[in-house]
N, C-alpha and C positions, 0 to 999 in steps of 0.2 A: 632388455633378453632376460627372463625370468631361468630356474634351476631347471624347467622340464627343455626349454630349449637349449639351455648348454648341451646336456643329458644328449641331445638329438644332435646336435652340430658341431661338437667339439670334433667327435670320431671322426664326421665326415670331411671337417677342413683338415685335418690330419690325412685323410685318407687321401683328399685331393693334391695336398701339399709332397706324397708320397708318390705317386703318377707324376710327376713332373722330375723325382731325379731316377734317371734313367739307366746311368752306368754301373755295369757292374761294380767297380771297385770302389760305389760308395755302397755296396750292400751291408756293411757293419753299420754304416749313420742310417741306413733305411731300416735298419732293425732298433735300434736304439728310438729314433724318430718313433717307430708303431707302438713299443714300447711306453714309451711316454704318453703317444698318446691314447693309449687303452689305459692308461691309470688314471689321466685328467680327464677321462669317460667318467670310468668307476667314481675319480674322486668328488665329480661332482654330481654323482645320485645319491652319496651317503646324506649332505644335507635335504636331500627328500627322502630321505627318511628320517632324520632325527627332528625334520619339522612336521611332521605326517600328524595329523591329530588323532590320534589312536583310540577308537571308539563312537566317532561317527561313520557315517556312510556317505555324506556328502563329498563332492567331488573338491578336490583340492589341489593347492598351486594353480588354479587356472589363469590362462593366458589367451586373451581376444582379440584378433585384430582383422581389420578389412583386408582379405587376397583376393579376390577376381570381386566386386561391387554387384558387377553387372548379374551375377548369377546369383549373388547372398553367398558367396563362398566363404570362409572364415578360417583364418589361422586360430584356428582354438584349440587348446591343451588343456589338458585336463588329468588328473588320478585320482583314483580310491582304492578300497582297500583289494581290490580283484587285480588291478595294473600293479599296484604299487612292487612288489615281489617281483613281476617280470620285467620288472625295468631294471631294476637289482643284477637280477639274475643273467638279464643279458651281457649288462656294461661287464657284470664279473668272469662270465665265461669266454666276451672277448682277449681279456688279458692273459687266460689260461693259453686259448688259441694261441696267440702270437707267441708267448712262451714256449709251448709247445713246437711250433712250427722254428726255432732259431735256427738252429743247423741243419734242419731237414730240409726246408727249400732253397733252394743254390739256384736257381732260374727265375727271369722277372721276380725279385725279391719286392721290388717296390711294388707292383701289379698285385704281388700274392698278398700283401699285408694291408697294401689299401684298398682292395676288394674289400677284408675284413672287417677293416672299420667303417667303411662307408655304408655296409648291410648291417654292421651292429647300430646305426644311428638313424638309418631308414625301420629298423624290426623296433625301438624306443619308441619311432616315432608312430607306428602302430599302435602300440600300448598304450598311447599319452593321445592321441587324435581325440575329439569331441565335436568334428564335426565332419561328416560321411563323405564326404569327397575328399577330404584330407584327408580319411582312414585308407580310402581306394588309395590313393596316388602313391602311397608311403606301402601299403598291401602288395602290389602291381610292381614299386618300383623295386622291391626285394626280389626279385625274380632275375634280375639283370645280374649284379654281382656272383650270385651263386650260380647262375649260368657259365659266367665266365669262370667261377672255381672251379668247377667242374669239369667242364672242354678244355681248357689249360693244362690244369696241374692233377688231371684226373689220370685212369687206368687206361686199357687197350682200347674199349668200346664206349670212351669219355664223349664221342659225340653222337653217339645213341642215346647214350642214357642223359646228356643234358638236353639234346631235343624232346627225350622224352616227359622229363622232368619241366622243359618249359612249356610245352603244347599241354598237357595233362593238366595242370594247374592256371596255364589262363582258359582255358575254355571254360573252366565253370567258373572264373571269374568273368566270361561275359556276361552272364547271366544274375549277375548280383550287379551289374551297372545300370540291366534293364530295371532292377527292383529298386537301384537308387533313383532315378529317373523318374519311376513311378510316383514313389513315394515323395521326394522334392515338388511334383505335379500337388499330389494331394495336400500336401502340407503349406500349399500358397507361396509356394518358391523357399523354401529353408532346407537346409541341409545341416541341421543343427541336429543331430544324436537324442537330448533333452527330448524337443517336441518332438519330433519322430514316436517317441516313448508314449505319449498320452494322446495318438493318434483314435480313433473312432474307425475299426475298422471292420468289414464285412467278413464273412467264413470265407467265401470265393478268394476277393482279393489276400485274406493273411492265408491260405492252404500255397496259395499261385508263389507268394512271396515266402512263405518258410521252406517252397522248394527249391526257390533260386538262391535263396543263401546257404540250402543246405549243398547245393551246386560245386559253391567254392569252398566253403568249407570243409564239406567229407573228403573233399579230395586232398585239400592242405592237413589234414590229423594226421594221416590218412584212414578212413575209416572201410574195412571193406563193402564192398568189393571195386572199392577205387586205390585197391593200397597196393595195388603190381608194380605200379612206377618206381615206389622206396626201397625194394630191395637193390634194382639195377643202379639207381641211382649211388646207394651208398656203397655198392661192391667198388664204383669208378672213381666217386669222390675222394679227393685226397685226405689224410687223415683229420685234419684240421676243417673240410669243410663236413664230413661228415657229425663232428662233433658240434657243430654249429646246426646243422640240419637238423639233427638226433633233438637240442637243446633245449632251442630256441624258435625255429621256424614252421615245427608241427605245433608248435603253441598258437601259432598265428589263427590256425584254424580251428581250435579249442574256447580261443577267447574270442572270435567273429559271433558262436552259439549265443556267449554272454553279453555280446553289445550289439548284436542286431536281430538272433532268431528268438530267443526265451523273450524280451520284453516287448518288441516291436509287433509279435505275432503270437501271444501268450496263448489265445484260443486253438490254434493249429499246432502249436507245439505241448499241447495236450492230448489234442485228437490222434497227431503221430507222433505218441512218444512209447506207445507200443512197438512201431517201425522201427524208432532211434535204441530200444532197448535189444530188441532180436540183433539190429544188427552187431552192437555194442558186443553182445556175450557172443554170436559169431567171431568174432575180433579175437575177444577174449579166450575163448575155449580153440577152438580149429587153426586159427594163424599158430596159437600158444603151442597145438600138433605140427602143425607145418616145420615151425621153430625146430624141432625134437630130431627132423631129419636133413636136416640143413650141415655140409664137409663145408661150408666157409664158415669162417667167424664173424664176418663184418656181415654176410646174410643174416645167420644166425641172431644178432644181434639186434639187424634191423628188424625182422622178424617178431622178435621179441618186444621192440617200437612199439610193431602195432597192437600187440597185447595189450602192451601198458596203456596207450593211449586208448582203447576200450576202455578200459573202467572211467577215463575222462569222459568221456560222451555217455558210459552210463550213469554216471552217478548225475550228471547234468539233468539228464530228463528222469528223473529219480522225483525231483520235485519234493528234499526237503532238507534242511539246515546241513545234515549232515550228510548227505551224499554228495549236495554240490561244494562245500567247503573240500570235503574230503578230495573230489575231483580238483579242485586248486590245487589243494597241496599237492596231490598226486604231478600234477603239471610241474612245480617246480622241483620235487625231488626226482622225477623223471632227468629236470636238466643237470641235475649234478652226475645222476647215474649213468645215463646213455653217454655224457661227455667223456665222463672216465671207463667206461667199458669201450668206445672206440679210440680213445686217447691210449690207453692200453693193448689194444692190438695193435695200434700202429708203431708203437715202440719192438712190439717183434716184427712189423712186418719191415722196420726201418732196417734189421738187422737179418734176416733170411728171407726179406721179399718172395712174401708164401702166405698166404690165407687160408691156405687148407689146412684145416686140423688135423688132418691125418702123416702131414709133415714135420707135424711137434711130437713131443711126448717126453715127461722128463725133464721140464723146462727148471722146475723146480731146482735140481742136480746143481745148473750154474747159474740159475737166476735169482737165488733165496728170496731180497729186499723185493724184487718184481714182482713176484710168487707174490707175498704175503697180502701186498695190494692187489695183486689181482683176484685173491681169494675172498677181500674185503669186500670188491665193488661185483664182485660175481654172487657173494651173497645176498647184497643188496638188492641187485636185479631179480634177484628169485624170494625177497620178500620177505629175509628175516628181520623178527623185533628187534630193537634196538639199532634200524639203520632207517637212512631217507626214504628205500624202498617198502619199507612196512606201511610208515603211520596213513598214507590217504590212501591205498587198500583197501586196509582195517575199518575205515571212517566209511570209505564207499560200500563194502559190504555189509556193513551195520545198517545204514543207511538202506541198503537193498533189504535186508529179511525187515525194515519196519514197512517198507512199500509191501513188498510181498515175498513169503520166506522162499520160495522156491525159486526164484529171480537171484535171491543172497548166497542160495546154497550156489549155483550155476557160477557164480561170482568167483566165490570161493572156492571152487574147482582150480582155476586157473593160479592160483599159490603154488598145487599141485603140480600142472604143470613147469609153471615158472622155476620151481626148481627142480626138474626133471633134467629140463634142455641145459640150465644153467650150470648145474654140476655137473653135469654129464660132459659137458663142454671142456668145464677144470678139469676133471679130471683126465682126460683124454691130450690134452695138452701139456698139463704143469706136473702130475703125480708120474708115479711108477718107476721103467729105468731109462736113460736116458735113450731117447726114439732113434737117433741117427747121429753120424760124422756134425754135421751143420748143427745141429744142438747141443755139441759137446764144446763149438767152439764159443757160445753165445757169451758175451760179457754181462755183466748186470747194468743197473739202470747207474747213470750218470747224474752228475749234482743236479743240472738242469731238470732231468725227467723225475728226477726224486723230489723236486721241489714241485712240481706242475700236479705227480702224486698226494703230495701230502697234504697241499691246498684242496681237493677232493676230498681225500679221504677224510677231513676234518668235517667239512660241509656236510658228508654223508653221515657223518656221526652225529652231530651238531645235532642235524636236523633231525633223525633217528631217536632221540635220547630227550632232546626239549624243544619239542614242535612247538611250542605255547606262542613264541613272540610272532611267527608263519599265522597261526588260527588267529591272535588276538587281531592284528589286521583286519581280514579279509568276513568276519564271522559278522562286521555291525550292514557290510556291502553286499554280501549275499542275503541276509536276510530280509533287507531293502526289495532287492529286486524279488525274492519270489513273491512277497508280499503284493510286488505290480506283477508278478506273471499269473497270480492268484486269481486277479480280478480280472472279468470276461471284459472283453474291449470291445464284442460284437455290436453292431449299429443298431 
């Protein structure tokens, strides 16, 4: 068993172990076991980074063994510069979510913690799978723990939200399965992604494959107009569920574009780039405007996630080094910032049991430490220079200007909208006189909450001030991908 297998199966084994501990009296043991599993899961990803050869575009840490011999399906894992940081981000956010839910979750603690650990392993499996069927299994399996997290620990309309989440994402994935079977037949009975990248395909098959993959990945990102499930799910999901959904699960769709759509159907990707850019700009601008009128804090941040992920899909389909690298950096940065935003809202919700902006006001007077963290994360969400939220968006805007000046101008307008809805929410919730008696009774963050906020604040500032470690890892892989996409594969 190699490092990648350890990264996948360590949290899954701990998650399954937690499911066997059902007694409420064992809640303390469950929490510590969950933390141990999450920390070990993070620890085994560290040597993946330290052993990674920076400057190489090759797939590294390769593990391959026969899984289903009859159909030539392999348990085939590998990482490159594109997937490495996503693996580390997943393991990191899992630790944060376990700590964040420490005292908050009091019912079925073992199932809650177990679901998150299993989900963590499955998501790392998606980012490391080099066999298409293995990718599909992990990709679909992530739905199950998240469905349970929303459906069991969610809000009043949790069943509706869980069904909507499951049906939307499953429906898109069925078309992807058809595409995988087609490619399996065309390639002579192989599910190896590297072999599929070299297949010469006609214009029509490429277009059909492109839209089959689009159906699966656009829903997951989510791109406009198939984004409507996300705000409903975020509002109903527990705080940890929202954090993982925004920080990691949305990236599964974006990652799919890089592994399937662009390299397998490069000519179709170029042909339909205009459509993708248009949909991305609608997400960036229109959904940003929609975020401005939200009265629910979670809904506002959910719509802002759609707008930020619009930068990701925009960057991919501009086909230059700066924009694609910026889009991947934005994926990682959004992981830190969105997790921090949702966990911050969770801190307030745990005390007041309300997400309505109108129910707050003057929180800075009673929770000054927390308000300082909230200001930093709000600024990062708005894309303030010096924070993680700025780097990726700036790179995508620069790449957009290189490709088309007016696309760059339209993308840059999102920074104004981002500042508007983020700062307006901060003003109404935190500033001014104390809004009501409930706000007067609020207590500032405890040591556990302070630790969670501090860890996320450090990452947001570190990535904003010193993004070089992130870009150095991914640049060679991005360059190789773009060289591959630039070569026509038409028969």
